[in-house]
C-alpha positions in Angstrom: -7.8 -13.6 122.6 -3.5 -14.3 123.5 -1.4 -11.9 124.6 1.1 -10.9 121.4 4.0 -12.1 123.2 2.1 -15.8 123.8 1.5 -15.7 119.8 3.1 -18.4 117.9 3.5 -15.8 115.0 7.1 -14.2 114.2 7.0 -13.3 110.5 10.9 -12.2 110.6 11.8 -15.5 111.5 13.3 -16.9 108.7 12.6 -20.8 109.6 9.0 -19.5 110.7 9.0 -18.0 106.9 10.3 -21.2 105.3 7.5 -23.0 106.9 4.5 -20.6 108.8 2.1 -23.8 108.8 2.6 -25.5 112.1 2.3 -22.0 113.8 -0.3 -21.3 111.8 -2.2 -24.4 112.8 -1.2 -23.7 116.5 -3.0 -20.5 115.8 -6.2 -21.8 115.0 -6.3 -24.0 117.8 -6.0 -20.8 120.7 -9.3 -19.3 118.9 -10.2 -16.7 116.3 -8.4 -13.3 116.9 -5.2 -12.2 117.8 -3.7 -9.3 119.7 -0.1 -8.9 117.6 2.2 -6.1 119.6 4.7 -5.8 116.8 2.7 -4.7 114.1 -0.3 -3.2 116.2 -2.3 -5.5 114.6 -5.5 -7.7 115.3 -4.5 -11.4 113.9 -7.3 -13.4 112.3 -6.7 -17.4 111.4 -9.7 -18.9 110.3 -11.2 -19.4 106.9 -15.1 -18.7 107.8 -13.7 -15.2 109.7 -11.3 -14.0 107.0 -13.8 -15.0 104.3 -16.6 -12.8 106.2 -14.3 -10.2 106.5 -13.0 -9.4 103.0 -16.7 -9.3 102.1 -17.5 -6.3 105.4 -18.4 -3.1 104.3 -17.1 -2.1 107.9 -13.8 -2.7 106.8 -11.9 -1.1 104.2 -8.3 -1.1 102.5 -8.3 2.3 102.9 -9.8 4.7 105.7 -9.6 8.1 103.8 -12.5 8.3 101.8 -14.3 8.8 105.3 -11.8 10.0 107.9 -8.9 12.2 107.9 -5.2 10.3 109.7 -5.9 13.0 112.8 -10.1 11.7 113.0 -9.3 8.1 112.5 -6.3 7.6 115.3 -3.6 7.4 112.7 0.3 8.8 112.5 0.6 10.6 108.2 3.1 8.8 106.6 6.8 10.3 106.4 6.3 13.1 104.2 9.8 11.4 102.5 7.0 8.4 101.4 4.5 11.0 99.6 5.5 9.5 95.9 5.0 5.7 97.1 1.8 6.1 99.1 0.5 8.6 95.8 1.1 5.9 93.4 -0.7 3.3 96.0 -3.6 5.0 97.1 -4.5 6.5 93.7 -4.9 2.0 92.6 -7.5 -0.2 93.1 -6.1 -2.2 95.5 -6.0 0.5 98.4 -9.3 2.2 96.8 -12.8 2.0 98.1 -16.4 3.3 96.4 -17.0 5.4 94.9 -13.3 5.7 93.1 -13.0 2.0 93.8 -16.1 1.8 91.7 -15.1 4.4 88.8 -11.6 2.5 88.1 -12.5 -1.2 88.0 -15.4 -0.7 85.8 -12.9 1.0 83.2 -10.3 -1.2 83.9 -12.5 -4.3 84.1 -13.2 -4.1 80.3 -9.4 -5.3 79.4 -10.1 -8.5 81.7 -13.6 -9.0 80.2 -13.7 -12.9 79.6 -13.7 -12.9 76.0 -10.7 -10.6 76.4 -8.7 -12.9 78.7 -9.8 -15.8 75.7 -7.9 -14.2 73.1 -5.0 -13.8 75.1 -4.5 -17.7 75.3 -2.8 -18.4 72.4 -0.2 -15.5 73.2 0.2 -16.6 76.4 0.9 -20.5 75.1 3.5 -19.5 72.4 5.4 -17.5 75.4 5.3 -20.5 77.6 6.6 -22.9 74.7 9.6 -20.5 73.9 10.8 -20.2 77.1 10.3 -23.4 77.9 12.2 -24.7 74.2 15.0 -22.4 75.6 15.0 -24.5 78.7 14.8 -27.7 78.1 18.1 -26.7 75.5 20.3 -25.4 78.7 19.5 -28.9 80.4 17.7 -26.8 83.4 18.7 -23.4 85.5 16.9 -21.3 87.4 13.0 -22.1 86.9 12.4 -18.4 88.9 14.7 -16.4 86.6 14.3 -18.2 83.7 10.9 -19.4 83.0 8.2 -18.1 85.8 9.5 -14.3 86.0 9.6 -13.2 81.7 6.2 -15.0 81.0 4.0 -12.9 83.7 6.0 -9.7 83.1 6.0 -10.4 79.0 1.9 -11.0 79.3 1.4 -7.6 81.3 3.7 -5.5 79.3 2.1 -6.6 76.0 -1.5 -5.6 77.8 0.2 -2.1 78.8 1.9 -1.8 75.5 5.4 -1.5 77.2 8.1 -2.0 74.5 10.2 -4.8 74.6 13.5 -2.9 75.2 12.1 -1.7 78.5 10.7 -4.4 79.5 13.6 -5.4 82.2 13.4 -2.3 83.9 9.5 -3.5 85.5 10.5 -6.6 87.4 13.2 -4.2 90.2 11.0 -1.4 90.4 8.2 -3.6 90.9 10.1 -5.7 93.8 10.9 -2.5 95.5 7.7 -1.3 95.7 6.4 -4.6 97.1 8.7 -4.6 99.4 7.2 -2.1 101.7 3.7 -4.4 101.9 5.9 -6.6 104.0 5.2 -5.9 108.0 7.4 -2.8 109.5 9.5 -2.8 106.4 12.8 -0.9 107.1 14.2 2.5 106.1 16.2 1.2 103.7 13.2 -0.3 102.3 10.8 2.4 102.2 13.9 4.6 100.6 13.9 1.5 97.4 10.1 1.7 97.6 10.3 5.4 97.2 12.4 5.9 94.3 10.9 3.4 92.3 7.6 4.6 92.7 9.7 8.0 91.0 11.1 6.3 88.5 8.5 3.6 87.6 5.4 6.7 87.3 8.0 9.1 85.3 8.5 6.5 82.9 4.9 5.8 83.0 4.4 9.6 82.5 6.3 9.7 79.4 4.6 6.4 77.9 1.0 8.0 78.2 2.1 11.3 76.6 3.5 8.8 73.8 -0.1 7.1 73.5 -1.6 10.2 73.8 0.3 11.3 70.3 0.4 7.7 68.9 -2.2 5.4 70.3 -2.2 1.9 70.1 -4.2 -1.2 70.3 -3.0 -1.2 74.5 -4.5 -0.9 77.7 -3.0 2.7 78.5 -4.4 3.7 75.2 -7.8 2.2 75.5 -7.7 4.2 79.4 -6.8 7.5 77.9 -9.3 7.1 74.8 -11.9 6.1 77.8 -11.5 9.7 79.5 -12.0 11.3 76.2 -15.5 9.6 76.0 -15.9 11.1 79.6 -15.2 8.7 81.5 -12.8 10.4 84.1 -9.6 9.1 85.3 -7.1 11.1 85.8 -3.0 10.9 85.2 -2.5 9.2 88.2 -5.0 7.1 88.7 -3.8 5.9 85.2 -0.6 5.4 86.5 -1.1 3.7 89.6 -3.5 1.2 88.0 -0.8 0.6 85.7 1.6 0.0 88.3 -0.5 -1.9 90.2 -1.6 -4.4 87.2 1.9 -5.3 86.5 3.0 -5.8 91.0 -0.2 -7.6 91.3 -0.2 -9.5 87.4 3.2 -10.8 88.3 4.2 -11.6 91.7 1.5 -13.8 92.2 1.6 -16.0 88.8 6.1 -16.1 89.9 5.4 -16.5 93.5 2.9 -19.4 92.3 4.9 -21.2 89.7 7.9 -21.4 91.2 6.5 -22.4 95.4 4.1 -24.9 93.4 7.4 -27.2 92.0 8.8 -26.9 95.2 5.9 -28.2 96.2 6.0 -31.1 93.7 8.9 -32.2 94.3 8.8 -32.3 98.0 5.5 -35.1 97.2 6.5 -36.9 95.0 3.4 -39.2 94.5 1.4 -36.3 93.5 3.8 -34.8 90.7 4.2 -39.0 89.4 0.1 -39.1 89.4 0.2 -34.8 87.2 3.0 -36.4 85.2 0.7 -39.5 83.8 -2.3 -37.7 84.0 -2.2 -33.9 82.3 -6.1 -33.7 82.7 -5.6 -32.9 86.9 -3.9 -29.8 85.9 -6.7 -27.4 86.4 -7.6 -29.2 90.2 -3.5 -28.9 90.7 -3.0 -24.7 89.8 -6.3 -24.6 92.3 -4.4 -27.0 94.6 -0.9 -25.6 94.6 -2.9 -22.0 95.6 -4.2 -23.1 98.1 -1.9 -25.3 99.5 1.0 -22.8 99.6 -0.6 -19.6 99.0 2.1 -16.6 98.1 0.2 -14.2 99.7 0.3 -14.7 103.3 -1.2 -11.7 104.8 -3.7 -9.8 103.6 -4.4 -6.3 105.9 -8.1 -4.0 106.8 -8.4 -1.2 108.6 -11.9 -0.8 110.8 -14.0 1.5 109.5 -16.4 0.7 112.0 -16.4 -1.4 115.6 -16.6 -4.6 114.9 -16.8 -7.7 117.5 -14.8 -10.8 116.6 -16.0 -14.2 118.8 -17.0 -12.0 122.0 -13.7 -9.7 120.9 -14.5 -5.9 120.4 -12.0 -4.4 117.4 -12.2 -1.1 117.4 -12.5 1.5 114.8 -9.1 3.1 114.4 -7.8 -0.8 114.4 -6.4 -2.8 111.3 -6.7 -6.9 111.1 -4.2 -9.2 109.0 -6.2 -11.5 107.6 -3.9 -14.7 106.8 -4.8 -16.4 104.1 -2.1 -19.1 104.3 -3.9 -19.9 107.2 -7.1 -20.1 106.2 -6.5 -22.1 103.1 -5.1 -24.6 105.6 -8.6 -24.5 107.4 -9.7 -28.1 109.0 -13.0 -26.6 109.3 -13.6 -26.4 105.7 -11.0 -28.1 103.9 -10.6 -32.4 104.3 -6.8 -33.5 105.5 -6.0 -30.0 104.5 -2.0 -30.4 105.4 -1.9 -32.7 102.5 -1.5 -31.8 98.9 -4.2 -33.2 96.8 -3.6 -32.4 93.1 -8.0 -34.1 92.1 -9.2 -31.8 95.3 -12.6 -31.0 93.8 -14.1 -29.1 97.0 -11.5 -25.9 97.2 -12.5 -21.9 97.7 -9.5 -20.7 98.9 -9.2 -17.2 99.6 -5.8 -16.8 97.6 -7.0 -14.5 95.1 -9.4 -12.8 97.7 -12.5 -12.2 97.8 -15.7 -9.1 97.6 -14.6 -6.1 95.4 -10.6 -6.7 96.0 -11.3 -9.7 94.6 -8.2 -10.3 92.0 -9.1 -8.8 89.0 -6.9 -10.9 87.0 -7.7 -14.0 88.2 -8.9 -15.6 85.1 -5.3 -14.2 82.9 -3.4 -15.9 86.0 -5.3 -18.9 85.6 -4.4 -19.1 82.0 -0.3 -18.1 82.5 0.3 -21.0 85.3 -2.1 -23.8 83.1 0.6 -22.8 80.4 3.8 -22.7 82.7 3.5 -26.2 84.2 1.4 -27.9 81.2 4.2 -26.8 78.6 7.3 -28.1 81.7 5.2 -31.8 81.8 5.2 -32.3 78.6 8.8 -30.7 77.1 11.0 -31.2 80.8 9.2 -34.1 82.0 12.4 -35.4 83.7 13.3 -32.1 85.7 14.2 -32.6 89.0 15.5 -30.9 91.5 19.1 -29.8 91.6 19.8 -27.8 94.5 17.9 -27.1 97.7 16.0 -23.5 97.7 16.3 -20.2 99.8 13.0 -18.3 100.9 13.2 -14.9 100.5 12.9 -12.9 103.4 9.4 -11.3 103.0 6.6 -13.1 105.0 3.6 -11.0 103.3 4.3 -12.2 99.7 6.6 -15.5 100.3 8.1 -16.7 98.2 11.7 -18.5 96.9 15.2 -16.8 96.1 14.9 -19.3 92.8 14.8 -22.5 92.4 17.5 -24.0 90.3 16.6 -27.3 88.5 18.0 -29.9 86.1 16.6 -32.4 83.4 
């Protein structure tokens, strides 16, 4: 196990964020687990370990279902951050059984294969409209004009959020997700708290309106489930809706934009995809593997574990490196090559275990629709300006992607 000052891991460096993969390869070569002092976490870079640990019940997204902060050797978060933590602690992402099981069972009803399949024509229609406007404009910012509006519209439609309110959602989501970065600043925390308060207040009013006048949306369905005896508190409902929005579009937006940036840098692969659109399904999976938007996922160690002879005691935190796992030569043939026809592709971009991404089938439909429409309608699309990466590493994406036709 490396000492942290020797670990090739610099998540706050702009050059590292722009291309972390050489350093992650060096990390894998040095061993299976590395202590990183700046975040006081153990880094886990190998596919086999990441995949197994995502399923390991000795780990958890939270520890509060078993221990107090004091029992776990942790300092409680500052009181000023309470709105953010209340929001997160009651959502699927940061819950463990039995609460996670109960809430996921209810929300899964909205993501059955039949329900998701029924959304496909809606997704296709929205994607076609956005791309048609983009083509008429002769190009623009692929992120703001196409990648961002589609998943926001789809999840807002599912939740029953009125169209006039939808511009509020993305800024709230971005501010809340800023807190998932490593060692967020006080300014980031303040923005996340403010967004948590505003988003929660908005949803509380919307839930009250749906109680008075139910619709065909997910919020109405969750209220009905509560009335029928499946218990979901109002806070759990609010947290679930926020999570569905955040998880439902952050990954899809960044996969779309990062994916096109990857394609522009691999013209021979882009040419093959343009010539044969039947490659689309494997291409989407390969773009998620090659440059995943979620680079790191954290887990608390609830019971002592051992990784490659290193004892990781209860109370520690693991940083599972998804981007590194997806480039592991022990699991992937030619891991640093982009191969849009790749068949054997068990990437971990959607996670695994009980926290496997609930919206993965919907995300795949959205990605296929967006990439498909752009390939058909904007066949001459090319890069207009070199893009810049945002500052975050955990959720890694571009500031914008300007293209022309």
